[in-house]
C-alpha positions in Angstrom: -58.8 6.7 -25.8 -60.2 4.0 -23.0 -60.1 6.2 -19.8 -60.6 3.2 -17.5 -56.7 1.9 -18.3 -55.0 2.4 -15.1 -51.5 4.5 -15.4 -48.7 2.0 -15.7 -45.7 2.2 -13.4 -42.3 0.5 -14.1 -40.2 1.6 -11.1 -41.2 1.6 -7.4 -43.1 4.2 -6.0 -40.3 5.6 -3.7 -37.8 5.9 -6.8 -37.0 9.9 -7.6 -36.7 10.9 -11.2 -35.7 14.1 -12.5 -35.5 14.2 -16.6 -35.6 16.7 -19.1 -34.1 20.3 -18.7 -34.7 19.8 -14.9 -32.1 16.9 -14.7 -29.8 19.0 -16.4 -30.4 22.1 -14.6 -30.1 20.0 -11.2 -26.7 18.3 -12.3 -25.2 21.8 -13.5 -26.4 23.5 -10.5 -24.4 20.8 -8.2 -21.2 21.2 -10.2 -21.2 24.5 -10.3 -21.8 24.5 -6.5 -18.5 22.0 -5.8 -16.5 24.7 -8.4 -17.4 27.6 -6.2 -16.4 25.9 -3.1 -12.7 25.2 -4.0 -12.3 28.8 -6.3 -11.5 31.1 -3.5 -9.0 29.0 -2.5 -7.0 29.4 -6.0 -3.8 31.5 -6.3 -1.3 32.8 -4.1 -3.8 34.8 -2.2 -6.0 32.3 -2.8 -8.0 31.5 1.2 -7.7 28.2 3.4 -10.7 26.1 4.3 -11.3 24.6 8.0 -12.6 21.1 7.7 -13.9 19.3 10.7 -14.7 16.0 10.3 -17.3 13.7 12.7 -14.8 12.9 14.9 -13.6 16.5 15.6 -10.4 16.0 13.7 -9.6 19.4 12.2 -7.7 20.0 8.7 -6.5 23.7 7.5 -6.0 23.3 4.0 -6.3 25.1 0.4 -5.6 21.8 -1.7 -8.4 21.3 -3.9 -8.6 17.5 -3.4 -7.9 17.4 0.3 -11.2 19.8 0.6 -13.3 18.0 -1.9 -12.3 14.3 -0.3 -12.8 15.7 3.6 -16.4 17.2 2.3 -17.9 13.5 2.1 -20.0 14.7 -1.2 -23.1 12.9 -1.4 -24.6 14.3 -4.7 -23.5 12.0 -7.8 -23.2 14.5 -10.3 -21.0 16.3 -7.6 -19.0 13.6 -7.0 -18.2 13.3 -10.7 -16.4 16.9 -10.5 -14.7 15.3 -7.3 -13.6 12.4 -9.6 -11.7 15.0 -11.5 -9.7 16.2 -8.7 -8.9 12.7 -7.8 -7.6 12.2 -11.2 -5.6 15.4 -11.4 -4.1 14.2 -8.2 -3.0 10.9 -9.0 -1.5 11.7 -12.9 0.6 15.0 -11.4 -0.1 15.7 -7.9 -1.3 19.3 -8.7 -3.9 21.6 -10.4 -6.7 20.0 -8.9 -8.8 23.5 -8.2 -7.9 24.6 -11.5 -9.1 21.5 -12.8 -12.5 21.7 -11.0 -13.1 25.3 -11.4 -12.6 24.9 -15.4 -15.4 21.9 -15.2 -17.8 24.1 -13.2 -17.1 26.9 -15.7 -17.4 24.9 -18.6 -21.1 23.9 -17.6 -22.0 27.2 -16.4 -21.5 28.3 -19.8 -23.0 25.4 -21.3 -26.3 26.6 -19.2 -26.3 29.8 -21.0 -26.6 28.1 -24.5 -29.2 25.5 -23.1 -31.3 28.4 -22.7 -30.8 29.5 -26.3 -32.2 26.2 -27.2 -29.0 24.5 -28.3 -29.5 20.9 -27.8 -26.7 18.9 -25.3 -25.1 17.2 -28.0 -24.2 19.9 -30.3 -22.8 21.9 -27.2 -20.7 18.5 -26.4 -19.6 18.2 -29.8 -18.3 21.8 -29.8 -16.5 21.2 -26.3 -14.7 18.1 -27.5 -13.5 20.0 -30.8 -12.4 22.8 -28.6 -10.6 20.2 -26.0 -8.7 18.7 -28.9 -7.6 21.9 -30.4 -6.5 23.1 -26.9 -4.6 20.3 -26.4 -2.8 21.2 -30.1 -2.4 25.0 -28.8 -0.8 24.1 -25.8 1.6 21.8 -27.0 2.6 24.5 -29.6 3.1 27.3 -27.0 5.1 25.0 -24.0 8.8 26.1 -23.5 11.1 23.2 -23.1 12.7 22.5 -20.1 15.7 20.4 -19.3 16.8 18.2 -16.5 19.8 20.8 -15.8 18.1 23.9 -15.6 18.0 23.9 -12.4 16.5 27.7 -11.7 13.5 26.7 -13.9 13.0 23.7 -12.3 12.9 25.7 -8.5 10.9 28.3 -10.1 8.2 25.5 -10.8 8.7 24.1 -7.4 7.8 27.7 -5.8 5.1 28.5 -8.1 3.5 25.1 -7.1 3.6 26.2 -3.1 2.9 29.9 -3.5 0.0 30.7 -1.0 0.1 26.8 0.9 1.4 28.3 3.9 4.9 28.0 2.9 5.8 31.6 2.0 8.8 32.2 4.3 10.6 29.4 3.2 9.8 28.4 -0.4 13.0 29.0 -1.9 14.6 26.5 0.3 11.8 23.8 0.2 12.2 24.1 -3.5 16.1 23.5 -3.3 15.3 20.5 -1.7 12.3 19.4 -3.7 14.9 19.7 -7.1 17.7 18.0 -5.0 15.1 14.9 -4.3 13.6 14.6 -7.9 16.9 14.6 -9.4 18.5 11.7 -7.1 15.6 9.4 -7.7 15.3 10.5 -11.7 16.3 7.2 -14.2 17.1 7.8 -17.3 16.0 4.9 -19.7 17.1 6.0 -23.3 15.9 9.5 -24.1 13.0 8.9 -21.4 13.6 10.1 -17.8 11.5 8.2 -15.2 10.5 9.6 -11.9 9.0 7.6 -9.5 7.9 10.1 -6.8 7.1 7.1 -4.2 11.0 6.8 -4.0 10.7 10.4 -2.2 9.5 9.6 1.2 7.9 12.6 3.3 8.4 12.3 6.7 6.6 14.7 9.3 7.9 15.9 12.6 6.0 18.5 15.0 9.1 20.5 16.5 11.6 23.1 15.5 10.3 25.2 12.4 9.7 24.9 8.6 13.2 26.1 7.6 14.7 23.4 10.0 13.1 20.9 7.1 15.8 18.8 5.7 16.5 16.2 2.8 18.7 12.9 3.8 20.1 11.1 1.1 19.0 7.8 2.5 15.7 6.8 4.4 13.9 8.0 7.9 12.3 5.2 10.0 9.7 6.1 12.1 11.1 3.4 14.6 13.7 3.0 17.2 16.3 0.6 18.0 14.9 -2.7 20.1 17.3 -2.0 22.7 18.9 0.7 24.4 22.1 -1.3 24.8 22.9 -1.6 21.1 24.7 1.3 19.8 23.1 4.6 19.2 25.3 5.4 16.1 26.9 2.8 13.6 29.4 4.4 11.1 29.8 2.6 7.6 27.4 0.0 8.4 26.5 -3.4 6.8 22.5 -3.4 6.6 20.7 -6.2 6.4 17.0 -6.3 5.6 15.1 -9.3 6.6 11.8 -10.2 5.8 11.4 -13.2 8.3 10.7 -13.0 12.1 13.9 -13.5 14.4 11.7 -15.8 16.9 10.8 -19.1 17.6 7.7 -20.2 15.2 4.8 -21.6 16.7 2.7 -24.5 15.2 0.5 -24.0 12.7 -2.4 -25.8 14.4 -3.2 -25.9 18.4 -0.2 -28.0 19.7 0.2 -29.5 23.0 3.7 -30.3 24.6 3.7 -32.4 27.7 6.7 -32.4 29.7 6.8 -34.5 33.0 10.2 -33.9 34.0 11.7 -30.5 35.1 15.0 -31.3 33.7 13.3 -31.5 30.4 11.4 -28.4 30.8 15.0 -27.0 31.4 16.2 -28.8 27.9 13.3 -27.7 25.9 14.1 -23.9 27.2 17.9 -24.4 26.4 16.7 -25.9 22.9 14.8 -22.3 22.1 17.5 -20.6 23.1 20.0 -22.3 21.0 17.8 -21.8 18.0 17.9 -18.0 18.7 21.2 -17.9 19.0 21.7 -20.0 15.7 19.7 -16.9 14.1 21.8 -14.7 15.7 25.0 -16.6 14.5 23.9 -16.4 10.7 23.6 -12.7 11.1 27.0 -12.3 12.4 28.2 -14.7 10.1 27.4 -12.5 7.0 29.2 -9.6 8.6 25.6 -7.6 9.2 26.1 -4.9 11.9 22.7 -3.1 11.1 19.2 -5.2 10.7 16.0 -3.7 9.5 13.5 -6.6 10.1 9.7 -6.5 8.8 8.7 -8.9 11.3 9.1 -9.5 15.2 12.7 -10.2 16.8 12.0 -12.0 20.0 13.1 -10.6 23.6 16.0 -13.4 23.8 17.4 -12.6 20.3 17.5 -8.7 21.3 19.6 -9.4 24.0 21.8 -11.7 22.0 22.2 -9.1 19.0 22.9 -6.2 21.7 25.8 -8.1 23.4 27.5 -8.4 19.6 26.9 -4.6 19.3 24.5 -5.2 16.3 21.8 -2.3 15.8 18.4 -3.6 15.3 15.0 -2.2 14.7 12.1 -4.6 14.0 8.3 -4.5 12.6 9.4 -2.1 9.7 6.8 -1.3 6.9 7.0 -3.2 3.8 7.4 0.3 1.8 10.1 1.3 4.2 12.0 -1.8 3.5 11.6 -1.3 -0.5 12.8 2.2 0.1 16.0 0.8 2.4 16.9 -1.4 -0.6 16.8 1.3 -3.2 18.6 3.9 -0.7 21.4 1.3 0.3 21.7 -1.4 -2.2 20.9 -4.2 0.1 18.3 -6.9 -0.7 15.6 -8.4 1.2 15.9 -11.8 2.7 13.0 -14.1 3.4 15.3 -16.8 4.7 18.5 -16.4 7.3 19.9 -19.3 6.0 20.4 -17.7 2.7 21.7 -14.2 4.3 25.4 -13.7 2.7 27.7 -10.7 2.4 26.4 -9.9 -0.7 22.9 -8.9 0.4 24.2 -6.5 2.6 23.4 -2.6 1.8 25.9 0.1 3.1 25.7 3.7 4.0 27.7 6.4 5.3 26.0 6.1 9.1 22.9 4.6 10.7 22.1 6.4 13.8 18.6 7.1 16.1 18.1 10.7 16.8 15.4 11.6 19.1 13.3 14.0 17.7 10.8 15.5 20.5 9.7 12.8 22.6 10.1 10.1 20.0 13.3 8.6 18.5 13.6 8.3 14.7 16.2 6.0 12.7 18.1 7.9 10.2 20.1 5.8 7.4 22.0 8.6 5.7 24.8 9.5 3.3 24.1 6.3 1.2 26.0 6.3 -2.3 23.7 7.1 -5.3 20.8 6.8 -3.1 17.7 5.7 -5.4 15.4 6.7 -2.4 15.5 9.6 -0.4 13.7 11.1 2.6 12.6 14.5 3.0 11.9 15.6 6.6 9.4 18.3 7.3 9.6 20.2 10.6 6.7 23.1 11.8 5.5 24.4 15.1 2.2 22.4 15.1 0.2 19.5 13.3 -1.8 21.4 11.3 1.6 23.3 10.1 3.5 20.7 9.0 0.4 19.0 7.4 -0.1 21.6 5.0 3.7 22.3 4.1 3.5 18.2 3.4 0.6 18.7 0.9 2.7 21.8 -0.4 5.7 19.6 -1.0 3.8 16.7 -2.7 2.5 19.3 -4.9 6.0 20.5 -5.6 7.4 17.1 -6.2 4.1 16.3 -8.5 5.1 19.3 -10.4 9.0 18.9 -11.0 8.3 15.5 -11.9 5.5 16.3 -14.1 8.0 18.6 -16.2 10.4 16.1 -16.2 8.3 13.5 -18.2 8.1 15.5 -21.3 10.6 18.5 -20.7 7.7 21.1 -21.3 6.8 24.0 -18.9 4.2 27.0 -19.4 4.0 30.4 -17.8 1.4 30.8 -14.9 -0.3 33.7 -13.7 -3.5 33.2 -16.1 -1.1 33.9 -18.9 -1.7 30.0 -20.3 -5.1 30.3 -20.0 -5.4 34.2 -21.7 -3.3 32.6 -24.8 -5.5 29.5 -24.9 -8.6 31.3 -25.0 -7.2 33.4 -27.6 -6.1 30.5 -29.9 -9.4 28.7 -29.4 -11.5 32.0 -30.3 -9.2 32.1 -33.6 -10.2 28.5 -34.1 -13.8 29.2 -33.7 -13.8 31.3 -36.6 -12.8 29.1 -38.9 -16.3 26.9 -37.6 -19.7 27.2 -39.0 -22.7 25.8 -37.5 -23.9 25.9 -33.7 -20.6 23.9 -32.9 -19.0 27.8 -33.2 -21.0 29.0 -30.5 -20.0 25.9 -28.1 -16.4 26.5 -29.0 -16.6 30.3 -28.3 -18.0 29.2 -25.0 -15.2 27.0 -24.2 -12.9 29.6 -25.0 -14.9 32.3 -22.6 -14.6 29.4 -19.8 -10.9 29.3 -19.8 -10.6 32.9 -18.7 -12.1 32.0 -15.5 -8.4 31.3 -14.1 -7.0 34.7 -14.7 -10.6 36.2 -13.6 -10.4 33.9 -10.0 -6.9 35.1 -9.6 -7.6 38.9 -9.7 -11.1 38.3 -7.5 -8.9 36.4 -4.6 -6.5 38.8 -4.7 -9.4 41.9 -4.1 -8.5 43.3 -7.8 -11.2 44.5 -10.5 -11.6 41.4 -12.6 -12.6 43.3 -15.8 -9.9 45.5 -15.4 -7.2 42.8 -15.4 -8.6 41.0 -18.1 -8.8 43.6 -20.2 -5.3 44.5 -19.6 -4.3 40.9 -20.2 -5.8 40.7 -23.3 -4.3 43.7 -24.8 -1.1 42.4 -24.1 -1.5 39.3 -25.4 -2.7 40.8 -28.7 0.9 42.4 -28.5 2.5 38.9 -28.8 3.6 39.1 -25.2 2.7 35.3 -25.0 3.3 35.3 -21.1 1.4 38.2 -19.8 -0.1 37.0 -16.5 -1.2 39.0 -13.5 1.0 39.8 -10.7 -1.6 39.3 -7.8 0.6 41.3 -5.2 1.2 44.4 -7.5 -1.9 43.8 -9.3 0.2 45.0 -12.6 0.7 42.5 -15.6 3.8 40.9 -15.9 5.8 38.4 -18.0 5.1 35.3 -15.9 8.3 33.3 -17.4 10.7 36.0 -16.5 9.4 36.3 -13.1 9.3 32.9 -12.5 5.8 31.8 -12.5 6.4 28.5 -14.0 3.9 25.5 -14.5 4.4 21.9 -16.2 2.8 21.9 -19.4 1.3 18.6 -18.0 -1.0 20.1 -15.6 -2.7 22.3 -18.2 -3.3 19.5 -20.5 -4.8 17.2 -17.9 -6.8 19.8 -16.4 -8.4 21.1 -19.7 -9.1 17.5 -21.1 -10.7 15.9 -18.0 -13.0 19.1 -17.1 -14.4 18.9 -20.8 -14.7 15.3 -20.5 -17.1 15.4 -17.5 -18.7 18.5 -18.9 -19.8 16.6 -21.5 -20.7 13.6 -19.9 -22.9 15.5 -17.3 -24.6 17.5 -20.4 -25.6 14.2 -22.1 -27.6 13.5 -19.1 -31.3 14.0 -19.5 -32.9 11.6 -17.1 -31.9 10.9 -13.3 -33.6 7.9 -11.8 -32.7 7.2 -7.9 -33.5 4.1 -6.3 -35.4 4.6 -3.2 -34.1 3.3 0.2 -36.5 0.4 0.7 -35.8 -2.5 -1.7 -37.2 -2.0 -5.2 -37.3 -4.8 -7.8 -39.8 -7.0 -5.5 -42.9 -8.5 -6.7 -46.2 -6.4 -6.5 -47.4 -7.1 -2.9 -44.5 -8.2 -1.4 -43.1 -4.8 0.0 -41.9 -3.2 -3.3 -43.5 -0.2 -2.6 -46.5 -0.4 -5.0 -50.1 -1.1 -4.7 -51.8 -4.4 -5.9 -52.4 -4.4 -9.5 -49.9 -1.2 -10.2 -46.7 -3.6 -10.5 -46.1 -2.3 -14.1 -49.1 -4.2 -16.0 -52.6 -3.1 -16.4 -54.9 -5.7 -15.0 -55.9 -8.6 -17.2 
């Protein structure tokens, strides 16, 4: 071999490269750190995190996805774990911590197998087999829930909110959640469609969490445009207008030259008449309440107030759509087309003072397909956390109604799942069997964490749980308040099946993806990829080719 041949560089010199086992260790360590961060928040006895952003804004929460998003994580593998939490949040709205903790534990168990010189590809294959079997086991163990089973649905909502700062009022909030979901749920054949965006959550600081209320209609965070308008309108006819009740200005810069003072007056009179005609069109339709997505001219406000019409302007597009669903009114883009058939109806429209600000309540809508939950609380932090808890509860109840299946919580499902996967592992041969067994062990991290967060002895609790499951008590779970084993289903600790199936499949997928990475190549900050000698970060003659 010629010793004078220079080494070949194919990457800029400021590129960081980690390969082989080092890359795997680094990625697994990052993923485990993310899981450890949120692990202490799991369960009714989980702790909260205080997050302070660069602007000094404080968030106090134990919601997994909120913590991970606010943390501003930079490591590429850690970001992949955060993605699971986001997917879980988008799909169900709850179970984010479970998904992340499972992914971290799967990688931790994989690390033990890598130490035994088992190839990552074999571990990935075993995890994939176990994940497919897990879906099968979960579906077969789930219980059926009907939409008329309000008690079970309320228990699902209570389970979602337990440990999230809503302890004292969770039964009231669960009742509100189930009523809201039932209001917006639509039947299409045998399928129930629940669009959670039809449930608007408004929050106001003031009062206590017990003052939270469900409004059969919409609450708009606006005030009427003029105090001389009526504050309350009974049996209103509501016009939803998506055009400005103003004089349109020209698109291009135009100048109007007026030489005679009388012409000036005529010009102003013409503007006034145009506005008066707009108001006449609204009055002719029979509308006595207007929600306008754009602006309303001051003079038009005066004319509307004179005729006793209640008006709000610059209403958000999302609110306009909810108003349309709640009142049955059509959003009209051209005032000339406004007719009585476009108007929506409700029992009452009123402006209510909440604290210093006014809010408009559109209440008592018949067959409202959009409802509002108005959350109240003593401080902004309390209200924010209650809102997050309500979003979790709404997501859980909606997820249950999508496939009408639920499972026991309190770690019961995971112990039963681990038992089923171990049985499956016995039917396999080869090294994949070790990976499937590792997958089963990883499932037990959920009951173990619930026990640890409650200050209990995890080994004692797990042994107790396993013996109960061996005696065919399917929903034997841990009561974190007493430290004893309970029947989770009978005690009302119930979760939607979808939380578990999504969390297990996401965690397995991301664990397999991270395990298969054996090389991490991070570009340097200065522009790599330039020709040699042009600031690419390499000495001349080292640009990737030996000298000629």
